[in-house]
N, C-alpha and C positions, 0 to 999 in steps of 0.2 A: 488511615492508610499507611502501609509500611513504605520505607524509601524505595524498595525494589518494586518496579513496575509489574503489573500483572502480564501474563503472556496472553496476546490477543487472538481469538479466533472468531471467525464471522459469526454473528448472530443478529436476529432482528433487533433494530433499534439502536445498534452500536455503529458508529461512523468513524473512520479514520479522519481526522480534522487537520486541515492546513489552511494557511492564509496566503494569497498570492504575494503579499508584500514582504512576507517573512519566510525564512528558510528553516532555522533550527530553533526558533522560539515558540513559546506557547502561543497559538494562534488566537485563543479567546480565553476569557475567565472560566468558561464552562469546560475547558478541555483538561484532561488528565493523562499522565504518562502510561504508555502500554509498550510491551516488547512484541515485535513482529520478526518473523522470519523473512530475511531477504531472499527472494527466488529470483534466479537469472533465468529468463524464457528467451528461447530464440525460435523463429518462424519456420523451423524445419524439424524432420524426424530423426536426424543423426547429425552429430558434429562434423561429418565428412561433407555434409551438404552446405556448410557455411563457407561462402567463396574465399575468404582469407586463408582457411585451412588446406586449400588446394588438395581436397580429396583424402586428407588425413583427419585423425580425430582432434588435431591441433592442441594436444595436451588438456582437452575438455575434462577428463575424468581426474586429472591430478588436482584441480581446485574444486573446493566445495564438498558437499555430501548430498546423499538422497538423490543421485542421478537418475532421471526417469524421462519417460515420454507420456504425454498427457495430451489427447486429442490431436496427436500429430505434431506436438511441439516438444522439443527437448527442454529439460528443467533441471536445475540443481539449486540446492541451498547454499547460501554464501554466509551464513551466520545469522546473529540477532542484531536488531537496531531498535533504538526506542523512537516511538513515534507518538502523537497525540490523538485522543480519542474523546468523542462526545456521546453521551447516552440521550436518545431522542426516541423513547419508547412508544409515544402516542403521536398521532396526527397533530394534536394541538400542540406539543412540545416542539415538534417539527415546525411548525407554522410561526410559533413564538420566535425560535432561533432565527429563522430567516427574516422575520420582521426586524429583530434586533440588529442582525448583521447585514442586512439588505441583500444584495446580489450574491447567490451562492450557486455553485455548480455541484450537481449530485450525479454520481455514477457508481458503478460497480466494477472494481479493478479485476485483473486477471486471476487474482487468488480468491476471488468471491467476497471480498470485503466491501461494504457500502462506504463511500467516501464523500465527504462534503468539503468544498473548497470555499472559503470566504473570499470572494472575488472583489478586492478592494484596490487593485492597481492593474494596469495593463500588463499583458504578457502575449507572447506570440505562440 
């Protein structure tokens, strides 16, 4: 594997992986680094609808790239960040991962990525 992480796109069996007790460190031995686009999503169809903007665009379009509206939400890309991912292509590999790391929270995020959080500490 090269030093540069691969750019991540959603696909079956690939999970963005985090650990509750860690923020920027490798969450588990199975995890490998990937690059993901940071997407800023707001629950409105126009930046003018954001209360703090007082009916203006609030300079929404000056920051980021790829400004768009998807399913009634405004979005913009704010660059690339490194995340951690795991490959769990089969049900048995998924079950083994959960058995190894115990409590895990699995969901799909706003950008369509499957995520798995190793829940090893309390959080609100």
